[in-house]
Backbone as a chain_set.jsonl record, in Angstrom:
{"seq": "MGLIQWTHLSHEKGPRSIKPHRDKYLLTSDHGLVIMAVTGRDTGQYECKLGDDTLCNYNVTVDSKTCNAPSENDYKKIYSDWCQEFEKYKLAMKAWQSKQA", "coords": {"N": [[91.046, 190.105, 118.425], [90.12, 190.943, 121.747], [91.519, 191.04, 125.077], [90.781, 188.483, 127.339], [89.568, 188.635, 130.603], [89.455, 187.448, 133.861], [87.879, 188.126, 136.942], [87.799, 188.173, 140.485], [85.511, 188.93, 142.913], [85.455, 189.415, 146.167], [83.857, 189.514, 149.377], [85.51, 190.155, 151.432], [87.994, 191.128, 150.418], [87.498, 192.689, 148.186], [87.544, 193.507, 144.599], [89.707, 191.51, 142.561], [92.113, 190.798, 140.119], [92.378, 187.775, 138.325], [95.054, 185.663, 137.914], [96.472, 183.132, 135.894], [97.562, 180.145, 137.463], [99.236, 177.208, 138.06], [98.601, 175.651, 140.312], [96.281, 176.692, 141.332], [94.504, 178.449, 139.697], [93.282, 177.656, 136.575], [93.142, 178.223, 133.119], [91.009, 177.317, 130.549], [91.207, 176.027, 127.16], [89.171, 177.275, 125.867], [88.919, 179.617, 127.207], [87.681, 179.369, 129.666], [87.345, 179.162, 133.268], [88.962, 177.309, 135.765], [88.923, 176.43, 139.088], [91.163, 175.346, 141.422], [91.677, 173.326, 144.369], [89.725, 174.435, 146.217], [88.793, 176.783, 148.704], [87.288, 178.426, 151.573], [87.991, 181.069, 151.128], [87.656, 181.41, 148.46], [85.066, 182.029, 147.985], [82.634, 184.127, 146.503], [81.982, 186.501, 143.818], [82.608, 185.724, 140.454], [83.766, 187.08, 137.516], [83.787, 187.29, 134.009], [85.312, 189.088, 131.527], [85.529, 190.652, 128.343], [87.35, 193.0, 127.132], [85.432, 195.823, 127.729], [83.079, 194.494, 127.92], [80.938, 192.336, 129.665], [81.038, 188.919, 129.732], [80.171, 186.722, 131.213], [79.086, 185.912, 134.552], [79.52, 184.483, 137.767], [78.297, 183.374, 140.899], [79.938, 182.077, 143.618], [79.81, 179.964, 146.352], [81.451, 178.765, 149.112], [81.287, 176.575, 151.657], [83.238, 175.88, 154.053], [82.994, 174.414, 156.378], [81.043, 172.467, 156.054], [81.675, 171.361, 153.682], [82.017, 168.679, 151.688], [83.38, 166.048, 149.696], [81.588, 165.416, 146.693], [79.113, 162.83, 146.073], [79.31, 160.137, 143.644], [77.078, 160.251, 141.899], [76.096, 162.839, 142.461], [78.301, 164.299, 141.63], [78.311, 163.733, 138.857], [75.898, 164.978, 138.086], [76.406, 167.66, 138.788], [78.626, 168.142, 137.17], [77.448, 167.815, 134.644], [75.598, 169.952, 134.699], [77.428, 172.064, 134.822], [78.721, 171.763, 132.347], [76.631, 172.416, 130.613], [76.248, 175.134, 131.278], [78.736, 176.095, 130.497], [78.622, 175.702, 127.75], [76.733, 177.66, 127.115], [78.258, 179.902, 127.718], [80.282, 179.66, 125.747], [78.739, 180.052, 123.44], [77.915, 182.697, 123.856], [80.387, 183.959, 123.695], [81.087, 183.43, 121.013], [79.01, 184.799, 119.718], [79.602, 187.396, 120.489], [82.115, 187.704, 119.265], [81.352, 187.54, 116.588], [79.854, 189.883, 116.322], [81.892, 191.711, 116.556], [83.372, 191.372, 114.307]], "CA": [[90.254, 189.791, 119.59], [90.639, 191.56, 122.951], [92.017, 190.198, 126.159], [89.801, 187.95, 128.283], [90.03, 188.855, 131.975], [88.617, 186.955, 134.947], [88.025, 188.881, 138.181], [87.126, 187.626, 141.66], [85.059, 189.958, 143.838], [85.119, 188.807, 147.454], [83.363, 190.474, 150.356], [86.614, 190.501, 152.332], [89.127, 191.812, 149.791], [87.12, 193.468, 147.018], [87.879, 192.872, 143.32], [91.109, 191.254, 142.219], [92.309, 190.137, 138.841], [92.843, 186.397, 138.459], [96.176, 185.28, 137.059], [96.614, 181.674, 135.864], [98.587, 179.538, 138.308], [98.964, 175.776, 137.889], [98.085, 175.03, 141.53], [95.066, 177.344, 141.801], [93.612, 178.883, 138.619], [93.617, 177.177, 135.24], [92.294, 178.715, 132.048], [90.83, 176.294, 129.531], [91.485, 176.496, 125.802], [88.04, 178.125, 125.479], [88.959, 180.767, 128.119], [86.943, 179.112, 130.896], [88.149, 179.197, 134.492], [88.878, 176.165, 136.672], [89.523, 176.782, 140.38], [91.65, 174.141, 142.087], [91.876, 173.388, 145.825], [88.808, 175.471, 146.667], [88.658, 177.04, 150.141], [86.32, 179.469, 151.883], [88.437, 182.349, 150.561], [87.257, 181.467, 147.055], [83.68, 182.485, 147.928], [82.447, 185.456, 145.928], [81.526, 186.579, 142.441], [83.622, 185.624, 139.419], [83.277, 187.747, 136.32], [84.628, 187.166, 132.828], [85.108, 190.229, 130.636], [86.323, 190.819, 127.135], [87.331, 194.463, 127.06], [84.445, 196.368, 128.663], [81.871, 193.675, 127.872], [80.855, 191.185, 130.555], [80.584, 187.719, 129.033], [79.431, 185.913, 132.176], [79.521, 186.012, 135.945], [79.044, 183.39, 138.605], [78.471, 183.492, 142.336], [80.435, 180.825, 144.181], [79.783, 179.923, 147.813], [82.156, 177.61, 149.647], [81.085, 176.416, 153.103], [84.339, 174.984, 154.41], [82.632, 173.566, 157.523], [80.23, 171.329, 155.616], [82.071, 170.996, 152.325], [82.519, 167.313, 151.524], [83.435, 165.621, 148.301], [80.27, 164.939, 146.265], [78.996, 161.426, 145.686], [79.505, 159.993, 142.206], [75.883, 160.756, 141.211], [76.097, 164.299, 142.606], [79.372, 164.809, 140.773], [77.864, 163.651, 137.462], [74.888, 166.01, 137.86], [77.079, 168.96, 138.849], [79.451, 168.244, 135.965], [76.529, 168.019, 133.526], [75.116, 171.334, 134.804], [78.548, 172.939, 134.479], [78.932, 171.671, 130.904], [75.57, 173.19, 129.966], [76.561, 176.551, 131.478], [79.907, 176.415, 129.697], [78.156, 175.812, 126.366], [76.132, 178.995, 127.009], [79.383, 180.841, 127.704], [80.93, 179.596, 124.436], [77.848, 180.69, 122.477], [77.996, 184.142, 124.082], [81.685, 184.385, 123.182], [81.012, 183.405, 119.547], [78.125, 185.89, 119.302], [80.354, 188.648, 120.665], [83.131, 187.747, 118.231], [80.671, 187.811, 115.316], [79.503, 191.305, 116.315], [83.122, 192.497, 116.444], [83.965, 191.174, 112.97]], "C": [[90.919, 190.407, 120.814], [91.09, 190.537, 123.974], [90.878, 189.774, 127.068], [90.374, 188.115, 129.687], [88.998, 188.318, 132.958], [88.932, 187.768, 136.201], [87.248, 188.174, 139.282], [86.789, 188.786, 142.59], [84.647, 189.259, 145.127], [84.659, 189.901, 148.4], [84.49, 190.964, 151.261], [87.647, 191.409, 151.676], [88.756, 192.687, 148.605], [87.564, 192.788, 145.745], [89.38, 192.65, 143.162], [91.149, 190.457, 140.929], [92.861, 188.734, 139.081], [93.929, 186.134, 137.434], [96.293, 183.755, 137.071], [97.787, 181.214, 136.738], [98.276, 178.054, 138.363], [98.401, 175.094, 139.125], [96.76, 175.619, 141.99], [94.088, 177.66, 140.67], [94.133, 178.384, 137.274], [92.642, 177.793, 134.248], [92.227, 177.641, 130.973], [91.134, 176.878, 128.156], [90.364, 177.391, 125.282], [87.867, 179.31, 126.425], [88.073, 180.596, 129.354], [87.895, 179.104, 132.075], [87.891, 177.95, 135.314], [89.612, 176.562, 137.949], [89.891, 175.482, 141.086], [91.758, 174.387, 143.592], [91.046, 174.509, 146.437], [88.776, 175.544, 148.188], [87.595, 178.114, 150.337], [86.703, 180.815, 151.302], [88.055, 182.505, 149.094], [85.792, 181.873, 146.88], [83.628, 183.884, 147.322], [81.938, 185.375, 144.505], [82.727, 186.537, 141.504], [83.028, 186.194, 138.142], [84.294, 187.585, 135.197], [84.289, 188.306, 131.885], [86.029, 190.12, 129.43], [86.26, 192.308, 126.84], [86.386, 194.996, 128.121], [83.176, 195.532, 128.745], [81.954, 192.5, 128.827], [80.278, 190.008, 129.776], [79.748, 186.835, 129.948], [79.913, 186.262, 133.581], [78.834, 184.925, 136.747], [79.263, 183.737, 140.063], [78.849, 182.124, 142.873], [80.411, 180.948, 145.694], [80.455, 178.636, 148.261], [81.939, 177.611, 151.15], [82.11, 175.395, 153.571], [84.013, 174.083, 155.601], [81.854, 172.329, 157.101], [80.61, 170.824, 154.236], [82.7, 169.604, 152.32], [82.581, 167.005, 150.04], [82.064, 165.094, 147.891], [80.301, 163.444, 145.975], [79.158, 161.344, 144.168], [78.312, 160.533, 141.425], [75.798, 162.274, 141.29], [77.135, 164.917, 141.687], [78.927, 164.823, 139.316], [76.833, 164.737, 137.152], [75.536, 167.391, 137.836], [77.914, 169.171, 137.593], [78.581, 168.508, 134.74], [75.999, 169.455, 133.522], [76.207, 172.313, 134.388], [78.775, 172.935, 132.969], [77.874, 172.463, 130.146], [75.832, 174.686, 130.102], [77.752, 176.965, 130.615], [79.544, 176.529, 128.219], [77.503, 177.176, 126.139], [77.225, 180.056, 126.919], [80.044, 180.855, 126.32], [80.057, 180.244, 123.364], [77.883, 182.206, 122.616], [79.3, 184.691, 123.52], [81.652, 184.439, 121.651], [80.13, 184.537, 119.031], [78.857, 187.223, 119.41], [81.408, 188.786, 119.569], [82.522, 188.069, 116.872], [80.307, 189.287, 115.208], [80.736, 192.179, 116.095], [83.711, 192.43, 115.047], [83.376, 192.111, 111.934]], "O": [[92.145, 190.4, 120.919], [91.04, 189.329, 123.743], [90.095, 190.611, 127.519], [91.531, 187.775, 129.932], [87.823, 188.681, 132.904], [90.092, 188.063, 136.489], [86.166, 187.638, 139.04], [87.674, 189.534, 143.006], [83.615, 188.591, 145.176], [85.024, 191.067, 148.247], [84.423, 192.072, 151.794], [88.127, 192.354, 152.301], [89.624, 193.37, 148.062], [87.93, 191.613, 145.775], [90.201, 193.474, 143.566], [90.33, 189.57, 140.69], [93.714, 188.537, 139.946], [93.743, 186.355, 136.238], [96.224, 183.142, 138.136], [98.856, 181.824, 136.742], [97.149, 177.678, 138.685], [97.775, 174.042, 139.0], [96.161, 175.111, 142.938], [92.954, 177.181, 140.689], [95.27, 178.654, 136.89], [91.444, 177.871, 134.519], [93.253, 177.118, 130.539], [91.299, 178.089, 128.014], [90.577, 178.178, 124.359], [86.808, 179.937, 126.452], [87.749, 181.58, 130.019], [89.112, 179.046, 131.899], [86.74, 177.572, 135.537], [90.77, 176.978, 137.907], [89.038, 174.626, 141.319], [91.914, 175.526, 144.03], [91.575, 175.411, 147.086], [88.738, 174.523, 148.874], [87.065, 178.649, 149.363], [85.827, 181.628, 151.008], [88.122, 183.605, 148.547], [85.327, 182.042, 145.753], [84.485, 184.722, 147.604], [81.516, 184.315, 144.041], [83.729, 187.217, 141.724], [81.922, 185.831, 137.74], [85.499, 187.724, 135.405], [83.136, 188.479, 131.489], [87.132, 189.578, 129.495], [85.246, 192.816, 126.361], [86.522, 194.655, 129.296], [82.291, 195.825, 129.549], [82.929, 191.747, 128.807], [79.177, 190.087, 129.232], [78.742, 186.266, 129.524], [80.991, 186.825, 133.77], [77.717, 184.507, 136.441], [80.283, 184.321, 140.426], [78.165, 181.133, 142.615], [80.926, 181.915, 146.255], [80.07, 177.546, 147.838], [82.358, 178.54, 151.841], [81.876, 174.189, 153.495], [84.696, 173.081, 155.81], [81.985, 171.267, 157.711], [79.938, 169.952, 153.684], [83.775, 169.39, 152.879], [81.902, 167.64, 149.233], [81.43, 164.385, 148.672], [81.347, 162.868, 145.675], [79.143, 162.369, 143.485], [78.492, 161.197, 140.405], [75.465, 162.929, 140.302], [76.881, 165.935, 141.042], [79.139, 165.811, 138.613], [76.879, 165.35, 136.086], [75.242, 168.201, 136.956], [77.909, 170.259, 137.017], [78.932, 169.329, 133.893], [75.952, 170.1, 132.475], [75.937, 173.283, 133.679], [78.997, 173.99, 132.376], [78.183, 173.111, 129.146], [75.657, 175.431, 129.138], [77.767, 178.066, 130.064], [80.102, 177.367, 127.51], [77.697, 177.784, 125.086], [77.122, 180.997, 126.132], [80.334, 181.922, 125.779], [80.575, 180.915, 122.471], [77.88, 182.923, 121.616], [79.316, 185.772, 122.933], [82.142, 185.401, 121.06], [80.455, 185.167, 118.025], [78.745, 188.075, 118.528], [81.577, 189.867, 119.005], [83.123, 188.8, 116.086], [80.433, 189.883, 114.138], [80.639, 193.26, 115.515], [84.461, 193.318, 114.64], [83.768, 192.068, 110.768]]}, "num_chains": 1, "name": "protein.A"}
């Protein structure tokens, strides 16, 4: 299996490779990305690639002026939506791995 690489493309700094760091970027056991302590600088497109193949990409917008912690109900809905998207990502990864075998 090839190397999974996450990239952040911001309007200010252009593309940069994301390296795991315990205080900022965590990679899950399924190669997902968790961004900690989000700020306005985290706004942009995040892309996950395996070799030359794009597995997924997400646009993230952080409005630091109005960004408040979500209510419990909002959090549950957002978490549920995220889990559904992550399941799609895992299926795409498995399909890609099957094609490579």
